[in-house]
DRENKOL-193857 format. One record per atom (N, C-alpha, C, O): x, y, z; residue in three letters. Coordinates in steps of 0.1 Angstrom, whole numbers, plus 5000, padded with zeros to 4 digits. Layout:
<nodes>
XYZAla/...
</nodes>
This chain:
<nodes>
735808054524Met/737208044519Met/737507894518Met/737307824527Met/737907854506Pro/738207714504Pro/739407664514Pro/740107744519Pro/739407524516Asp/740407474525Asp/741807504521Asp/742707524529Asp/742107504507Ser/743407534502Ser/743807674506Ser/745007694509Ser/742907764506Glu/743207904509Glu/743507914524Glu/744307984529Glu/742707834532Leu/742807834546Leu/744207794550Leu/744907854558Leu/744707684544Glu/746007624547Glu/747107714543Glu/748107734550Glu/747007784531Ser/748007874527Ser/748108004535Ser/749108054537Ser/746908044540Ala/746808164547Ala/747208154562Ala/747508244569Ala/747208024566Ala/747508004580Ala/748707914582Ala/748607794585Ala/749907974581Lys/751107904584Lys/751207914599Lys/751708004605Lys/750807804606Leu/750707804620Leu/752007824627Leu/753007754624Leu/752007904637Thr/753207914646Thr/753307784654Thr/752307714655Thr/754407764660Glu/754507644669Glu/753507654681Glu/753007554685Glu/753407774686Gly/752407794697Gly/751007764693Gly/750207694700Gly/750607814681Ala/749207794676Ala/749007644673Ala/747907584676Ala/750007574667Ala/749907434665Ala/749707354678Ala/749007254678Ala/750507394688Lys/750407324701Lys/749007344707Lys/748507254713Lys/748507474706Leu/747107494711Leu/746107404704Leu/745307344711Leu/746207394691Ile/745207314684Ile/745407164689Ile/744407094691Ile/746607124690Lys/746806984694Lys/746306954708Lys/745706854711Lys/746407054717Ala/745907044731Ala/744407024731Ala/743806944738Ala/743707114723Val/742307104722Val/741906964715Val/740906904720Val/742606924705Gln/742306804698Gln/742506684707Gln/741706584707Gln/743606684715Asp/743806574725Asp/742706564735Asp/742306454739Asp/742206674739Ala/741206674750Ala/739806644745Ala/739006574751Ala/739506694733Phe/738106684728Phe/737906614715Phe/736806594711Phe/739006574708Gly/738906504696Gly/739206594684Gly/739406714685Gly/739206524672Ala/739606584660Ala/738706694655Ala/739106794649Ala/737406684658Thr/736406784654Thr/736706914660Thr/736707024654Thr/737106914673Ala/737407044680Ala/738707104674Ala/738807224673Ala/739607014671Gly/740907064666Gly/740607134652Gly/741207234649Gly/739707074644Thr/739407134631Thr/738707264633Thr/739107364625Thr/737807274642Leu/737207404645Leu/738207514648Leu/738107624643Leu/739107484657Phe/740107584661Phe/741007614649Phe/741407734647Phe/741407514641Arg/742307534630Arg/741707634620Arg/742307724615Arg/740407604617Glu/739707694607Glu/739507834612Glu/739707934605Glu/739307844625Lys/739107984631Lys/740408064630Lys/740408174627Lys/741507994634Ile/742808054633Ile/743208094619Ile/743708204616Ile/742908004609Ala/743208024595Ala/742508144590Ala/743008224583Ala/741208154593Lys/740408264588Lys/740908394594Lys/740908494587Lys/741208394606Ser/741708514613Ser/743008564606Ser/743208674603Ser/743908464604Lys/745208504597Lys/745008544583Lys/745708634578Lys/744008484576Ala/743808524562Ala/743208674561Ala/743608744553Ala/742308704571Arg/741808844571Arg/742908944574Arg/743009044568Arg/743808904584Ala/744908994587Ala/745809014576Ala/746409124574Ala/746108904567Ala/747008924556Ala/746409014546Ala/747209094539Ala/745109014544Val/744509104534Val/744509244539Val/744809344532Val/744209264552Ile/744209394558Ile/745509464557Ile/745609584555Ile/746609394559Glu/747909444559Glu/748309514545Glu/749209594545Glu/747709474534Thr/748009534521Thr/747209654518Thr/747409724508Thr/746309694527Glu/745409814524Glu/746109944530Glu/747009934537Glu/745510054525Thr/745910184531Thr/745310194545Thr/744510114549Thr/745710294552Glu/745310314566Glu/743810324566Glu/743110264575Glu/743210404557Ala/741710424557Ala/741010294554Ala/740010264560Ala/741510224544Glu/740910094540Glu/741109994551Glu/740209914554Glu/742210004558Arg/742409914569Arg/741409934580Arg/740909834586Arg/741110054583Arg/740110084594Arg/738710024590Arg/738009974598Arg/738410044577Ile/737109994572Ile/737109844573Ile/736109784578Ile/738209774569Lys/738209634569Lys/738109584583Lys/737509484586Lys/738809644592Leu/738809604606Leu/737409614612Leu/737009524619Leu/736709724609Ala/735409734614Ala/734509624608Ala/733609574615Ala/734609594595Gln/733809494589Gln/734109354595Gln/733209274597Gln/735409334598Thr/735809204603Thr/735209184617Thr/734709084621Thr/735309294625Glu/734709284639Glu/733209264638Glu/732709184646Glu/732509324629Ala/731109304627Ala/730809154623Ala/729909094628Ala/731709104614Glu/731508964610Glu/731708864621Glu/731008774622Glu/732808894629Val/733008804640Val/731908804650Val/731508694655Val/731308924652Arg/730108924662Arg/728908854656Arg/728108804664Arg/728908844643Ser/727708774637Ser/727908624635Ser/727008564630Ser/729008574638Ile/729308424637Ile/728208354645Ile/727808394656Ile/727808244640Asp/726808164646Asp/727308094659Asp/727807984659Asp/727308174670Val/727808114683Val/727107994687Val/727707904693Val/725807994685Gln/725007884690Gln/725407744684Gln/725507644691Gln/725707744671Ser/726107624665Ser/727407574670Ser/727607454672Ser/728407664672Arg/729607624678Arg/729507574693Arg/730107484697Arg/728607644700Leu/728307604714Leu/727807464714Leu/728207384723Leu/726907424705Glu/726307294705Glu/727407184702Glu/727407084708Glu/728307224693Ile/729407124690Ile/730307104702Ile/730606994706Ile/730607214709Trp/731407204721Trp/730807124732Trp/731407044738Trp/729507154734Glu/728707074744Glu/728706924741Glu/728806844750Glu/728606894728Lys/728506754725Lys/729906694727Lys/730006584733Lys/730906764723Leu/732306704725Leu/732606684740Leu/733206584744Leu/732206784748Glu/732406784762Glu/731606664769Glu/732106594777Glu/730406644764Ser/729606544769Ser/730206404766Ser/730206314775Ser/730706384754Val/731306264750Val/732506234758Val/732706124763Val/733406334760Arg/734606314768Arg/734206274783Arg/734806184788Arg/733306344788Arg/732906314802Arg/732306174803Arg/732506104813Arg/731506134794Gln/731006004794Gln/732105894793Gln/732005794799Gln/733005924785Gln/734205824784Gln/734905814797Gln/735305704801Gln/735105934804Asn/735705924817Asn/734905844827Asn/735405764835Asn/733605864827Arg/732705794836Arg/732805644833Arg/732805554842Arg/732805614820Asp/732905474816Asp/734205404821Asp/734205294825Asp/735305484820Gly/736605434824Gly/736605394839Gly/737105294843Gly/736005484847Val/735905464861Val/735005344865Val/735405264873Val/733905334858Met/733005224860Met/733605094857Met/733504994864Met/734405084846Gln/735104964842Gln/736104924853Gln/736204804856Gln/736805014858Ile/737804984869Ile/737004934882Ile/737504844888Ile/736005004885Ala/735204964897Ala/734704824896Ala/734604754905Ala/734204784884Ala/733704654881Ala/734804544884Ala/734504434888Ala/736004584880Gln/737104494882Gln/737604484897Gln/738104384901Gln/737404594904Glu/737904604918Glu/736904554929Glu/737304524940Glu/735604554926Ile/734604524936Ile/734704384941Ile/734704294932Ile/734704354954Pro/734804224959Pro/733504144957Pro/732404204955Pro/733504014959Asp/732303934958Asp/731403954970Asp/730203944969Asp/732103964982Asp/731303984994Asp/731104134997Asp/732004205000Asp/729804174995Val/729404314997Val/728304325006Val/727504235009Val/728104445012Ser/727104475021Ser/725704475014Ser/725604495002Ser/724704445021Asp/723304455016Asp/722804595014Asp/721904625007Asp/723504685021Asn/723004825020Asn/723504895007Asn/724504855002Asn/722704985003Met/723105064990Met/723705194994Met/723405255004Met/724705244985Pro/725305374988Pro/724205484988Pro/723205464981Pro/724405584995Asp/723505704995Asp/723405764981Asp/724505774974Asp/722205784976Glu/722005834962Glu/722705974960Glu/723305994949Glu/722706054970Asp/723306184968Asp/724806164967Asp/725506234959Asp/725406064974Trp/726806034973Trp/727205994959Trp/728106034953Trp/726305904954Thr/726605854940Thr/726505954930Thr/727305964921Thr/725506044931Val/725406154921Val/726606244922Val/727206294912Val/727006274935Arg/728206364937Arg/729406294931Arg/730306364925Arg/729606164933Phe/730706094928Phe/730906104913Phe/732006144908Phe/729806084905Phe/730006084891Phe/730106234886Phe/730706254875Phe/729606324893Arg/729806464889Arg/731306504891Arg/731806584883Arg/731906454902Glu/733306494905Glu/734306424896Glu/735306474893Glu/734006294892Cys/735006224884Cys/734806234869Cys/735706184862Cys/733806314864Glu/733606314850Glu/734706394842Glu/734806374830Glu/735506474849Asp/736506544842Asp/737906484845Asp/738906544842Asp/737906364850Ile/739206294853Ile/739506194842Ile/738906094840Ile/740506244833Gly/740906164822Gly/742206084824Gly/742505994816Gly/743006124834Asp/744206054836Asp/744005914841Asp/743205894850Asp/744605814834Glu/744305674837Glu/744705634851Glu/743905564858Glu/745805684857Glu/746205654870Glu/745205704880Glu/744905634890Glu/744705824878Met/743705884887Met/742405814886Met/741605804895Met/742005764874Gln/740805694872Gln/740805564880Gln/739805514885Gln/742005504881Ile/742105384889Ile/741705414904Ile/741005334910Ile/742205524909Leu/741905564923Leu/740405584924Leu/739805534934Leu/739805654915Trp/738305684915Trp/737505544914Trp/736505534921Trp/738005454906Gly/737305334904Gly/737405244917Gly/736405184921Gly/738505254924Lys/738605184937Lys/737705244947Lys/737105164955Lys/737605374947Ile/736705434957Ile/735305394954Ile/734505364964Ile/734805394942Leu/733505354939Leu/733205214943Leu/732205184949Leu/734205124940Ala/734004984943Ala/733904974959Ala/733104894964Ala/734805044966Gly/734805034981Gly/733505084987Gly/733005034996Gly/732905194981Glu/731705254986Glu/730505164984Glu/729605144992Glu/730505104972Val/729405014968Val/729404884977Val/728404834982Val/730704834979Ala/730804714988Ala/730504745002Ala/729904655009Ala/730804865007Ser/730604895021Ser/730205045022Ser/731105125024Ser/728905085020Pro/728505225020Pro/729005295033Pro/728905235044Pro/729405415031Gly/729905495042Gly/731405495044Gly/732005555053Gly/732105425035Ser/733605415035Ser/734305545032Ser/735305575037Ser/733605625023Tyr/734305745017Tyr/733305855018Tyr/732105845013Tyr/733705965024Ser/732806075026Ser/732806165014Ser/733606155005Ser/731806255013Lys/731706355002Lys/732906445003Lys/733306494993Lys/733306475015Arg/734506565017Arg/735706505010Arg/736506575004Arg/735906375011Thr/737006305004Thr/736906314989Thr/737906334982Thr/735706304984Leu/735506324969Leu/735906464965Leu/736606474955Leu/735606564973Gly/736006694969Gly/737506714969Gly/738006794961Gly/738206644979Ile/739606664980Ile/740306594968Ile/741206654961Ile/739906474964Ile/740606404953Ile/740206454940Ile/740906424930Ile/739206534939Lys/738806584926Lys/739906674920Lys/740206664908Lys/740606744928Asp/741706834924Asp/743106774927Asp/744106844925Asp/743106654931Leu/744406584934Leu/745106554921Leu/744606494912Leu/746406594921Thr/747206564909Thr/747806424910Thr/747906374921Thr/748306374899Arg/749006244900Arg/750306264909Arg/750506164917Arg/751006374908Gln/752206384917Gln/751806394931Gln/752506334940Gln/750706454935Glu/750206464949Glu/749806324953Glu/750006284965Glu/749106244944Ala/748706114948Ala/749906024950Ala/749905944960Ala/751006044942Glu/752205964944Glu/752906004958Glu/753405914964Glu/752806124961Cys/753406174973Cys/752706114985Cys/753306074995Cys/751306114984Phe/750506054995Phe/750805904996Phe/750905845007Phe/751005834985Arg/751305694985Arg/752605664991Arg/752805564998Arg/753605754989Ala/754905744995Ala/754805755010Ala/755405675017Ala/754005855015Leu/753905865029Leu/753205745036Leu/753605705047Leu/752305675028Cys/751705565034Cys/752605445036Cys/752205345043Cys/753805455031Arg/754805345034Arg/755205355049Arg/755805255054Arg/754905465056Tyr/755405485069Tyr/754205495079Tyr/754305575089Tyr/753205415077Val/752005415085Val/752005285094Val/752205175090Val/751805315107Trp/751705205117Trp/750205195120Trp/749405295120Trp/749705065123Ile/748305045126Ile/748205025141Ile/748604915146Ile/747605115148Phe/747305105162Phe/745905055164Phe/745105055155Phe/745605005176Gly/744304965180Gly/743305075180Gly/743705195181Gly/742005045180Ala/741005145181Ala/741205225194Ala/741505165204Ala/740905355194Pro/740305435183Pro/741305505174Pro/741005585166Pro/742605475176Val/743705545169Val/743705505154Val/743605585145Val/743905375152Gly/743905325138Gly/745205355130Gly/746205375137Gly/745105365117Pro/746305385109Pro/746905525112Pro/746105625112Pro/748205535114Thr/748805655118Thr/750205675111Thr/751005585114Thr/750405775103Pro/751805795098Pro/752705835109Pro/752405925117Pro/753905765110Ile/754805795121Ile/756105855114Ile/756905785108Ile/756205985116Ile/757406065111Ile/758006125124Ile/757606235128Ile/758906055130Leu/759406095143Leu/760406215142Leu/760806275153Leu/760906235131Gly/761806355129Gly/761606425116Gly/761306355106Gly/761806555116Ile/761706625103Ile/763006685099Ile/763006765089Ile/764106655106Ala/765406695101Ala/765806625088Ala/765406515087Ala/766506695080Pro/766806625067Pro/767406485068Pro/767206405060Pro/768206465079Lys/768906335081Lys/767806225082Lys/768006115077Lys/766706255090Phe/765706155091Phe/764806145079Phe/764506035074Phe/764406255073Leu/763506255062Leu/764106185050Leu/763406125042Leu/765406195048Arg/766106135037Arg/765905985037Arg/765905915027Arg/765705925049Lys/765505785051Lys/764105745047Lys/763805625045Lys/763205845046Thr/761805815042Thr/761405855028Thr/760305825024Thr/762305925021Asp/761905975008Asp/760806075009Asp/760006094999Asp/760606145020Ile/759606245022Ile/760206375026Ile/761106375035Ile/759906485020Ser/760406615023Ser/759406695031Ser/758206665031Ser/759906805038Gln/759006895044Gln/758006955035Gln/756806975038Gln/758506985023Arg/757607035012Arg/756406945009Arg/755306985007Arg/756806815008Asp/755706715006Asp/754706715017Asp/753506715015Asp/755206725029Leu/754306725041Leu/753406845041Leu/752206835044Leu/754006955038Val/753207085038Val/752107075027Val/751007115029Val/752507015015Ser/751607005004Ser/750406915008Ser/749206955005Ser/750606805014Leu/749606705018Leu/748706765029Leu/747506745030Leu/749306855037His/748606925048His/747607025041His/746407025045His/748107095032Asn/747307195025Asn/746107135017Asn/745107195016Asn/746407015012Ile/745306945004Ile/744206905013Ile/743006905009Ile/744606865026Gly/743606815035Gly/743706665038Gly/742706615043Gly/744806605035Leu/744906465037Leu/745706435050Leu/745506325056Leu/746506525055Ile/747206505067Ile/747206635076Ile/746906735071Ile/747606615088Leu/747806725097Leu/749306725100Leu/749806625105Leu/750006835097Phe/751506835098Phe/751806955107Phe/751507065105Phe/752506925118Asn/753007025128Asn/754507015129Asn/755006925136Asn/755207105122Pro/756707095122Pro/757307155136Pro/758507135138Pro/756507215144Val/757007275156Val/756907175168Val/757907155175Val/755707125171Thr/755507035182Thr/755306895178Thr/755006865166Thr/755506805187Thr/755306665184Thr/754006615189Thr/753606635201Thr/753306535181Leu/752006475185Leu/752306355193Leu/753406295192Leu/751406315202Ala/751606205211Ala/750306135215Ala/749306205216Ala/750306005218Leu/749205935224Leu/749405955239Leu/750405905245Leu/748506025245Lys/748706065259Lys/748505955269Lys/747705865268Lys/749405965279Glu/749305885291Glu/749105735288Glu/748105675292Glu/750105675282Gln/750005535278Gln/750905455288Gln/752005495293Gln/750505325291Leu/751205235298Leu/751605115290Leu/752705055291Leu/750705075281Lys/750904965272Lys/750104985260Lys/748905025261Lys/750604955248Leu/749904955236Leu/750504875225Leu/751704825226Leu/749704845215Arg/750204755204Arg/750104835191Arg/749204925189Arg/751004805182Ala/751004865169Ala/751604765159Ala/752504695162Ala/751104765147Ala/751604675136Ala/752204755125Ala/751704865121Ala/753204705119Tyr/753804765107Tyr/754104645098Tyr/754804555101Tyr/753504655086Gly/753604535077Gly/752904415083Gly/751804425088Gly/753604305083Asp/753104175088Asp/753604155102Asp/753404035107Asp/754204255109Lys/754704235122Lys/754004325132Lys/753704445130Lys/753604265144Thr/753004335154Thr/753904345167Thr/754504255170Thr/753904465173Phe/754704485184Phe/753904545196Phe/752904605195Phe/754404505208Glu/753804555220Glu/754804655227Glu/756004615228Glu/754404765231Phe/755204865238Phe/754704885252Phe/753504895255Phe/755704885261Glu/755304885275Glu/756304955284Glu/757504965280Glu/755905015295Arg/756805085304Arg/756205075318Arg/755005045320Arg/757005105328Asp/756505095342Asp/755505205346Asp/754605175354Asp/755705325341Glu/754805435345Glu/754205495332Glu/754905485321Glu/753005545333Lys/752405605322Lys/753205715316Lys/753805795323Lys/753205725303Ala/753905835296Ala/753305855283Ala/752605775277Ala/753605975277Asp/753105995263Asp/753905915253Asp/755105895255Asp/753205855243Phe/753805775233Phe/754005865221Phe/753105905215Phe/755305885217Asp/755605985207Asp/755105935193Asp/755405825189Asp/754306015187Gln/753605985174Gln/754306065163Gln/754106025151Gln/755106165166Gly/755806235155Gly/755106365151Gly/754306415159Gly/755306405139His/754806535135His/753606525125His/753206635120His/753106415123Val/752106395112Val/751006305117Val/751206215125Val/749806345113Asp/748606255116Asp/747706265103Asp/747706365096Asp/746906165101Phe/745906165090Phe/744706245094Phe/744306255106Phe/744106315084Thr/742806365086Thr/741806245083Thr/742306135079Thr/740506255085Glu/739606155082Glu/739706105067Glu/739605985064Glu/739806205058Ser/740006175044Ser/741206095041Ser/741206005033Ser/742306135048Gly/743606065046Gly/743505925051Gly/744005835044Gly/742805905062Arg/742605765067Arg/741705685058Arg/742005565056Arg/740705745052Glu/739905675042Glu/740705625030Glu/740505515025Glu/741605715025Leu/742305685013Leu/743505585016Leu/744005525006Leu/744005585028Phe/745105495031Phe/744905355027Phe/745905295022Phe/743705305029Ile/743505165026Ile/743705135011Ile/743905015007Ile/743605235002Leu/743805214988Leu/745305234983Leu/745605214972Leu/746105264993Ser/747505304989Ser/748405194984Ser/749205214975Ser/748105074989Gly/749004964985Gly/750404974989Gly/751304934981Gly/750605045000Ala/752005075004Ala/752804955007Ala/752304855013Ala/754104965004Val/755004845007Val/755804875020Val/755904985024Val/756304765025Val/757004775038Val/758504825036Val/759104775027Val/758904915045Asp/760304955045Asp/760904905058Asp/760704965068Asp/761604795057Glu/762204735069Glu/763204825076Glu/763204825089Glu/764004895069Asn/765004985075Asn/764305095083Asn/764705125094Asn/763205145078Tyr/762405245085Tyr/761805185098Tyr/761905255108Tyr/761305065097Arg/760705005109Arg/761704985120Arg/761505025131Arg/762904945116Glu/764004925127Glu/764405055132Glu/764605065144Glu/764505155124Glu/764905295129Glu/763905345138Glu/764205405148Glu/762605325135Thr/761505385144Thr/761505305157Thr/761305375167Thr/761705175157Leu/761705095169Leu/762805145178Leu/762705155190Leu/764005175172Lys/765105225180Lys/764805355187Lys/765205385198Lys/764105445179Leu/763805575185Leu/762805565197Leu/763005635207Leu/761805475195Trp/760905455206Trp/761605395218Trp/761305435230Trp/762505295216Ser/763205235227Ser/764105335234Ser/764305335246Ser/764605435226Ser/765505535233Ser/764705625242Ser/765305705250Ser/763405635240Lys/762505715248Lys/761905635260Lys/761005685267Lys/762505515262Gly/762105445274Gly/761005335272Gly/760605275282Gly/760605305260Trp/759605205258Trp/760305075255Trp/761205055247Trp/759804965262Glu/760304835260Glu/759504765249Glu/758204765249Glu/760104725238Cys/759404685226Cys/759604525225Cys/760704475226Cys/758504465223Thr/758504315221Thr/757704275208Thr/756504325207Thr/758304205200Gln/757604155188Gln/756704035192Gln/757103945198Gln/755404045188Leu/754503945192Leu/754503835181Leu/754703855169Leu/754203705185Pro/754203595175Pro/753003605166Pro/752803525157Pro/
</nodes>
């Protein structure tokens, strides 16, 4: 059927046009053309069949079904595989370019595990979102610079991470205190009542979502704590504080903790300091009997 007949026979609905555009945006103009032609031919056949009698219509339908089954599936499959391969390579190239920009000059002499590298490129090849490619590029740069920084489990988690979920995690990282080893970076959410959470721009729904993803552990019922402490230090932003009391007691950590994957990704968050939150948290700890001193 000539192109002019295809165009006249296929007055695309808004939905069909959007479908073609979605395919074209993802795989390029060639894929969009393939879909457009298939829809046009289908509509053209339907238009002819509608003018026939019932008996003729049945014959035409049978012939159409036989024709559809005889379409050269292999040739279309080859086109799709090529388009998919090109798109995936473009995604890998984008991640590689970002990694090249992010990798530091001072790197370890050790090489990343080959299985990790293969897994990395397999997981990131379908990531076309530019913001998410930045995250993947930073992970690759970090692993090459210091092998063992990011686990395969973390790669699996971020493969399905949406931009919205990544932004939610980044928001949570604004409320992370850095304790000495072995505790390390710890999100401190001392209250989950709406009054407290409004001050952090984090909702219970956000915390549940990050828990389900596997980046944090969220317990809305009980409070997590560092057990039997007498003195400890923690930093928030560029300020370090020492907490002390006369007798050992649990140090209230709040309702949230990082998983290992969450702790690995925290370093990439670029979180900014919230001074109001810091002062609010210090007041809450002081109210529980801890003497707080800012260190020089």
